[in-house]
Structure formats: structure tokens, C-alpha cells
OpenMM code with the backbone's topology and positions (N, CA, C; nanometers):
from openmm import Vec3, app, unit

residues = "MET ARG ARG ALA GLN ASN ASP PRO GLN ARG TRP ARG LEU ALA VAL VAL SER VAL PRO ASP ASP PRO ASP ALA ASP PRO GLY VAL ALA TYR LEU VAL GLN PRO PHE VAL GLY VAL THR MET HIS SER ALA GLN THR SER VAL PRO LEU LYS VAL ALA THR LEU LEU ALA ASP ALA GLY PRO PRO CYS".split()
positions = [
    Vec3(-0.4979, -0.3855, 0.8276),
    Vec3(-0.3807, -0.4591, 0.7932),
    Vec3(-0.3968, -0.6059, 0.8312),
    Vec3(-0.4557, -0.6308, 0.9453),
    Vec3(-0.4733, -0.7704, 0.9867),
    Vec3(-0.5658, -0.8458, 0.8911),
    Vec3(-0.6691, -0.7810, 0.8449),
    Vec3(-0.7586, -0.8472, 0.7490),
    Vec3(-0.6858, -0.8771, 0.6186),
    Vec3(-0.6032, -0.7844, 0.5758),
    Vec3(-0.5257, -0.8060, 0.4534),
    Vec3(-0.4285, -0.9222, 0.4704),
    Vec3(-0.3720, -0.9373, 0.5880),
    Vec3(-0.2814, -1.0493, 0.6128),
    Vec3(-0.3566, -1.1820, 0.6189),
    Vec3(-0.4774, -1.1801, 0.6736),
    Vec3(-0.5551, -1.3036, 0.6858),
    Vec3(-0.6152, -1.3498, 0.5542),
    Vec3(-0.6400, -1.2590, 0.4625),
    Vec3(-0.7002, -1.2939, 0.3333),
    Vec3(-0.6316, -1.2136, 0.2230),
    Vec3(-0.5035, -1.2411, 0.1963),
    Vec3(-0.4244, -1.1564, 0.1067),
    Vec3(-0.4729, -1.1529, -0.0382),
    Vec3(-0.5445, -1.2536, -0.0832),
    Vec3(-0.5915, -1.2538, -0.2218),
    Vec3(-0.7043, -1.1544, -0.2461),
    Vec3(-0.7680, -1.1062, -0.1416),
    Vec3(-0.8799, -1.0131, -0.1560),
    Vec3(-0.8420, -0.8679, -0.1302),
    Vec3(-0.7175, -0.8408, -0.0919),
    Vec3(-0.6782, -0.7058, -0.0526),
    Vec3(-0.5669, -0.6524, -0.1390),
    Vec3(-0.5741, -0.5232, -0.1703),
    Vec3(-0.4696, -0.4494, -0.2415),
    Vec3(-0.4474, -0.3180, -0.1667),
    Vec3(-0.3260, -0.2673, -0.1738),
    Vec3(-0.2960, -0.1358, -0.1188),
    Vec3(-0.2695, -0.0442, -0.2369),
    Vec3(-0.3445, 0.0633, -0.2471),
    Vec3(-0.3257, 0.1608, -0.3547),
    Vec3(-0.2437, 0.2776, -0.3011),
    Vec3(-0.1421, 0.3166, -0.3766),
    Vec3(-0.0598, 0.4327, -0.3436),
    Vec3(-0.0862, 0.5364, -0.4515),
    Vec3(-0.1362, 0.6516, -0.4109),
    Vec3(-0.1725, 0.7567, -0.5061),
    Vec3(-0.0765, 0.8738, -0.4902),
    Vec3(-0.0163, 0.9144, -0.6027),
    Vec3(0.0723, 1.0315, -0.6050),
    Vec3(-0.0063, 1.1484, -0.6625),
    Vec3(-0.0237, 1.2507, -0.5837),
    Vec3(-0.0996, 1.3682, -0.6274),
    Vec3(0.0005, 1.4745, -0.6738),
    Vec3(-0.0055, 1.5115, -0.8018),
    Vec3(0.0911, 1.6085, -0.8551),
    Vec3(0.0615, 1.7513, -0.8083),
    Vec3(0.1640, 1.8347, -0.8111),
    Vec3(0.1464, 1.9757, -0.7766),
    Vec3(0.0657, 2.0496, -0.8828),
    Vec3(0.0798, 2.0076, -1.0077),
    Vec3(0.0082, 2.0702, -1.1198),
    Vec3(-0.1381, 2.0254, -1.1165),
    Vec3(-0.2326, 2.1179, -1.1001),
    Vec3(-0.3736, 2.0784, -1.0911),
    Vec3(-0.4284, 2.0189, -1.2204),
    Vec3(-0.3599, 2.0393, -1.3329),
    Vec3(-0.4065, 1.9837, -1.4600),
    Vec3(-0.3506, 1.8442, -1.4865),
    Vec3(-0.2544, 1.8008, -1.4067),
    Vec3(-0.1936, 1.6694, -1.4257),
    Vec3(-0.2764, 1.5616, -1.3559),
    Vec3(-0.2721, 1.4434, -1.4125),
    Vec3(-0.3438, 1.3301, -1.3537),
    Vec3(-0.2621, 1.2693, -1.2399),
    Vec3(-0.3293, 1.2230, -1.1361),
    Vec3(-0.2559, 1.1555, -1.0280),
    Vec3(-0.2049, 1.0199, -1.0754),
    Vec3(-0.0975, 0.9747, -1.0144),
    Vec3(-0.0451, 0.8416, -1.0442),
    Vec3(-0.0969, 0.7431, -0.9409),
    Vec3(-0.1318, 0.6242, -0.9876),
    Vec3(-0.1838, 0.5220, -0.8979),
    Vec3(-0.1029, 0.3940, -0.9178),
    Vec3(-0.0569, 0.3366, -0.8092),
    Vec3(0.0144, 0.2094, -0.8135),
    Vec3(-0.0481, 0.1176, -0.7090),
    Vec3(-0.0486, -0.0104, -0.7369),
    Vec3(-0.1125, -0.1073, -0.6484),
    Vec3(-0.0108, -0.2089, -0.5984),
    Vec3(-0.0290, -0.2492, -0.4748),
    Vec3(0.0554, -0.3526, -0.4159),
    Vec3(-0.0299, -0.4730, -0.3805),
    Vec3(0.0193, -0.5896, -0.4196),
    Vec3(-0.0448, -0.7153, -0.3845),
    Vec3(0.0320, -0.7714, -0.2656),
    Vec3(-0.0379, -0.8097, -0.1623),
    Vec3(0.0197, -0.8623, -0.0392),
    Vec3(0.1248, -0.7683, 0.0200),
    Vec3(0.0882, -0.6430, 0.0446),
    Vec3(0.1849, -0.5447, 0.0929),
    Vec3(0.2300, -0.5645, 0.2375),
    Vec3(0.1573, -0.6448, 0.3138),
    Vec3(0.1879, -0.6571, 0.4562),
    Vec3(0.2512, -0.7914, 0.4927),
    Vec3(0.3022, -0.8630, 0.3946),
    Vec3(0.3700, -0.9893, 0.4233),
    Vec3(0.4963, -0.9587, 0.5035),
    Vec3(0.5127, -1.0260, 0.6135),
    Vec3(0.6301, -1.0064, 0.6981),
    Vec3(0.6192, -0.8912, 0.7967),
    Vec3(0.5084, -0.8170, 0.7942),
    Vec3(0.4880, -0.7063, 0.8876),
    Vec3(0.4137, -0.7610, 1.0093),
    Vec3(0.4641, -0.7319, 1.1267),
    Vec3(0.3970, -0.7774, 1.2485),
    Vec3(0.3539, -0.6565, 1.3314),
    Vec3(0.2454, -0.6737, 1.4039),
    Vec3(0.1926, -0.5687, 1.4890),
    Vec3(0.1679, -0.6241, 1.6280),
    Vec3(0.1935, -0.5421, 1.7277),
    Vec3(0.1557, -0.5742, 1.8643),
    Vec3(0.0048, -0.5562, 1.8758),
    Vec3(-0.0599, -0.6269, 1.9651),
    Vec3(-0.2066, -0.6193, 1.9758),
    Vec3(-0.2568, -0.4798, 2.0107),
    Vec3(-0.1746, -0.3964, 2.0761),
    Vec3(-0.2159, -0.2609, 2.1121),
    Vec3(-0.1693, -0.1569, 2.0102),
    Vec3(-0.0994, -0.1994, 1.9083),
    Vec3(-0.0464, -0.1060, 1.8079),
    Vec3(-0.1575, -0.0586, 1.7152),
    Vec3(-0.1584, 0.0710, 1.6846),
    Vec3(-0.2648, 0.1279, 1.6014),
    Vec3(-0.2165, 0.1767, 1.4657),
    Vec3(-0.0857, 0.1758, 1.4436),
    Vec3(-0.0340, 0.2188, 1.3133),
    Vec3(0.0974, 0.1469, 1.2836),
    Vec3(0.1318, 0.1451, 1.1549),
    Vec3(0.2567, 0.0846, 1.1110),
    Vec3(0.3237, 0.1833, 1.0165),
    Vec3(0.4444, 0.2293, 1.0501),
    Vec3(0.5133, 0.3216, 0.9591),
    Vec3(0.5655, 0.2452, 0.8372),
    Vec3(0.5340, 0.2958, 0.7201),
    Vec3(0.5790, 0.2355, 0.5948),
    Vec3(0.6479, 0.3425, 0.5116),
    Vec3(0.7504, 0.3052, 0.4376),
    Vec3(0.8207, 0.3992, 0.3504),
    Vec3(0.7599, 0.3927, 0.2109),
    Vec3(0.7116, 0.5069, 0.1636),
    Vec3(0.6452, 0.5132, 0.0332),
    Vec3(0.7394, 0.4685, -0.0783),
    Vec3(0.8651, 0.5105, -0.0735),
    Vec3(0.9613, 0.4723, -0.1777),
    Vec3(0.9765, 0.3203, -0.1844),
    Vec3(0.9787, 0.2557, -0.0701),
    Vec3(0.9892, 0.1099, -0.0671),
    Vec3(0.8635, 0.0458, -0.1230),
    Vec3(0.7484, 0.0996, -0.0879),
    Vec3(0.6223, 0.0470, -0.1401),
    Vec3(0.6158, 0.0608, -0.2916),
    Vec3(0.6530, 0.1766, -0.3427),
    Vec3(0.6442, 0.2010, -0.4859),
    Vec3(0.7404, 0.1119, -0.5658),
    Vec3(0.8504, 0.0709, -0.5049),
    Vec3(0.9444, -0.0168, -0.5739),
    Vec3(0.8817, -0.1512, -0.6060),
    Vec3(0.7830, -0.1937, -0.5255),
    Vec3(0.7160, -0.3220, -0.5449),
    Vec3(0.5781, -0.3079, -0.6088),
    Vec3(0.5372, -0.1866, -0.6391),
    Vec3(0.4011, -0.1624, -0.6892),
    Vec3(0.3919, -0.1845, -0.8392),
    Vec3(0.2681, -0.2017, -0.8845),
    Vec3(0.2435, -0.2206, -1.0266),
    Vec3(0.1043, -0.1750, -1.0634),
    Vec3(0.0629, -0.2070, -1.1851),
    Vec3(-0.0714, -0.1692, -1.2311),
    Vec3(-0.1785, -0.2514, -1.1585),
    Vec3(-0.3046, -0.2087, -1.1678),
    Vec3(-0.4106, -0.2850, -1.1021),
    Vec3(-0.4192, -0.4272, -1.1589),
    Vec3(-0.4514, -0.5204, -1.0723),
    Vec3(-0.4689, -0.6578, -1.1202),
    Vec3(-0.5964, -0.7166, -1.0670),
] * unit.nanometer
topology = app.Topology()
chain = topology.addChain("A")
for resn in residues:
    res = topology.addResidue(resn, chain)
    for name in ("N", "CA", "C"):
        topology.addAtom(name, app.Element.getBySymbol(name[0]), res)
């Protein structure tokens, strides 16, 4: 996440939805600059994110 914040033009976050139907294709959405405004403590190892919120801002690959 820190690398993505330091160089946002080179990083994308992909969100993949895997369907229950094994014959269906997974859905893929991409986020550009997904970590803007997110801060982490130096000892923090994870950041909880809400998938629904991420998908609201996601789009096709760019």
C-alpha cells in the first residue's frame, strides 16, 4: 500500500468476483489510486477495506 501511495500512477488494485457457478466467468474491476487518503501506523500490517465501497469506484482496466 505504501508503494502504491508513493507512486500512484504505476499501481492498480484489482478486485475479482468469483461466481458460485463454475461455468461463469469471474468479474474483474480495477481501481486507480485506491489508497488516497488512507493512512497507516508504522507497525500496522493490514488495512480493512469494504469491497462494496471499492467496487463503487472501480472500472475497466486502464
